N, C-alpha and C positions, 0 to 999 in steps of 0.2 A: 703332289701340289703342295703338300708338307714334307719339310726335312727337320729332322731332329736329331741333333749333335749333340753328345756328354750329357745328358739332360740330368738335372740331380736335383731331389726335391726334401725337405723336411721343414716341419709347423716349428717353429721356435726352436727350442734346446733336443727336443725329439730326436728318435732315431731316425736315419735316412728311411723315407717312403717311396722315393725312386732313386735308382743308382745308376747313372751311367746310359740312359737309355739312349739309343741308336737306332734310329727308324725313319722309315721314306716312305710315302703313301705316295701311288698315283691315283689315276678312276678306280680304279678296281674295288668293288664294295668289302669292308671289313668291318671283322668279329672281334673284339677284344675280352678275350674271358681268361678265366682266374676264380680261387676265392675269394672271398671278401676278405678287404683287408691286402688286397694284392697289388692294390695301388692305380685299377685301373680308373675310376673317379677322378682320382687327382692327378693324373696323367689328363683327362678329357678337360680338365680345369684349366690346368695350365694350356693345352690349345686355343683353349676359348678365349684365354687373357684375363681369369676371373681366378688366375694366381699367378706369381711371378717365381720363375724359378730360382734357386739359392748358387747353381751353377749350370753351364751349356747354353744352349741357345735352340730358340725356334724359329722356325723360317714359313710362314705361309705367300705360297706364291708367289717369293722373290722377295717377299717383305719379314724383317726382322720385328717378331712381334713384342720384344719387351717394350720397343721403340712406339706401339699403340695403343690405344687404348682398349678395355674390352666394347665402349661401343662401336668405336671403331672397328672393331671386329667382327663386329653385327654384321655387318655389311658382307663378309668373307663366308662369315659359318655361324652355321644356327645350331643347336643346341636342346632339344628336347628333351626336358627334364623325368626323373623318374616319377617323383611325384605330380598329378598335375594340379594338383592344388595349392602347390608352389609356383604357378606360372600361371592362373586365373585368377582375373582383378576387378577383369570389366562387366557390365551391365546386361551384354546380349552376346549374342556366339558372333553376331558379323561386327559389332565392335573390338571384341576379345580378337581377331583375326586380323582385323585392319591395322590396332595399333603397330605390333611389329613395323610392317611398312611406312607405313605415317612416320615411325622414330629414325627411317633412316632416310628421312625425309623426300618419298616416294611422293606424286603429287595425288591427291585425295582420289581422284577416278580413276587411276590405274592401281593404288593401296585396292579399291572396293574391286574390282576386275581382277587382281590377283587373290583376295578373300577368296569372292563366288567360286574363283575356278578350284582354288585348294581345298575346298567347301564341298565341292563336286570330285573332287578326289578321293575325300576321306568319307563320302554317305551323309555328308550332314546337312547339303546346301538346302533342304526343306525346315530349317530350324534356326532362322536367319534371325529372329528377333527374341527367343527364349534365353531367359537367363543361364550361365555356362554352369550355378551350382546345382541347377535344375535335371542337368545329365546325368545320366548313368557314368559309375568312375571308366568304364569302357568308354562311353561315348567321352567324356573328360580327355580323356589319353588321345582320343582320334582328333580332338579340336584343339590340343598343345603341339600334333604333329600337324595341321593347316596353319598353325600359327605361323609355325617357323617355315615351312614349304610356300606361306604367301611373298616371303621376305626373297625368297630367288636367288639363295646365297649359292654358291658355289661347292660348299661342304655343309656336309646335315647329318649330325651325331644325333643317334635316338641311345636313352638311357634304358634301360629293358623296355624295350617296346611294347612287349609280349603278354606284359603285366596284367594283369583282369578281362583280357580278351580269348575267347572263346572262340572257336573253329574261325566260327565265319568274321569275327575279329581276326584272328592272324589272318586271313586270306585275302581280305581288305589291307594290312601292313604288308603281306607280301607283294600286293600288285603296285602299292606304292612306292616301295623301295624299287620296283621291276621299271615303272615308270620315272623313277628319278635317275635311275642310271641311263636309260633310255636317250635321258636329255645332257649326258653327259655329266652327272655329278658325281662327284666322290659319297658315300653314304658311311656313315661307320656309325657301328654302336657295339654298347658293353652292353652282355647279357648273360644269363645263366641258362639260356634253351638252348641246351646241344641239337635239338632238332632241327630247332627253326633257323640256327647258324648255318649246319649241314645243306639245308635245302635252301638257303639263299644268298648265301654268302663265299665269295670267290676267295677272300684270303681268312686269314686266321690267325691271330697273335693270343699266345699264351702270355701272360705273366704270373708273377709268382715273388711274392716277399720284395718286391721294386725293382724287377728284372726283367726282363724280355726270358723266358724259359725255350719258347718254340716259335716260328713266324714261317709262313709259305702258305700256299695252296690250300684250302680248308682241305680234301681229302689227304694230303701229306702228313697234315699236320696231326690229325684223328688217327695217322697209323702208327702216332709214335708213343706207344704203348708206357712206355715208361717215364716218359716228362708227364705225360696226363696223369701219371699215377705221381708223381713226384706234388705236380701243382694242386692235387686231389679234385682233378676233374674228370668226371666220367665222361666217354664218347658219347654220341647219340644213342638210342634205344636200337634202333633198327641196328645199328653199326656192331652193337652188343650180340644181338641175338643173330646174325648172321656169324659171328665172330665160335659163337659157342654150336651154331649148328654145322662148322666147318666149310663152310662157303668161302672162296679164295677171295685174296682181295679189299680196301676197304669200302663197304657199302655203304654210304649216305645216305638213300631217301629210300620208300618203300617199293617204287616200280623197279628200280636194281634191285632188291632184294629180291622182287619175283621174278627176272626176267636171270639172275642168276641162280636160284635156289631151281629153276626149272631145268634150267642147264645143265646143272650137276645130279640131278637125278636119273 
């Protein structure tokens, strides 16, 4: 769905933020991880067309995005910002979620239908007339997710989706990701929550100092201890615990831990 070739980027005369990135994305759910400053957010902004590369090319569904505006790309790629207050500006929850679909010229009746469907998915369908600024931070994040889902794009990118979420909120986001995957959409995230990555994403890419340090199935990436150490990324807590207890293999979930722990006792 996305091909990235020889991609490099820097802000004005500053050092390179991204250097010679080569990646291809299919429909596997994908997490992009790495320390702050590794280039993750810049990379996503380039995919979304909010920035233009200094060198290289990004092809989304066969179209070179350098030839498209960010507005045109909004029909294909949806981005949920890290801070929901950067994304919210309407006076009611329903208006907020309808704005994106209407902006890409969806008929009003269809836009309302898509908005309510998206709000139902995130659990806010009973708050249509509420002012978004009266919602909790957790609910605002879910509202922004609904706003992007309502646009029905083939690619959806979440920036730190689990911020401000308790266990119930994380479970909602887990179900949302699963539903989007079942619909054949490419779900990507920038995230620091390694436990959430291990449980929900099929592929993981590690960025370090503007380059791709590791890329592959999530279990395989979390087994590469030296690369994770170089990127200053810690494996999921359950993975670390299993390793300290001498349980073989790379454990990603609590269920796996329990099964393996009993088998080696």
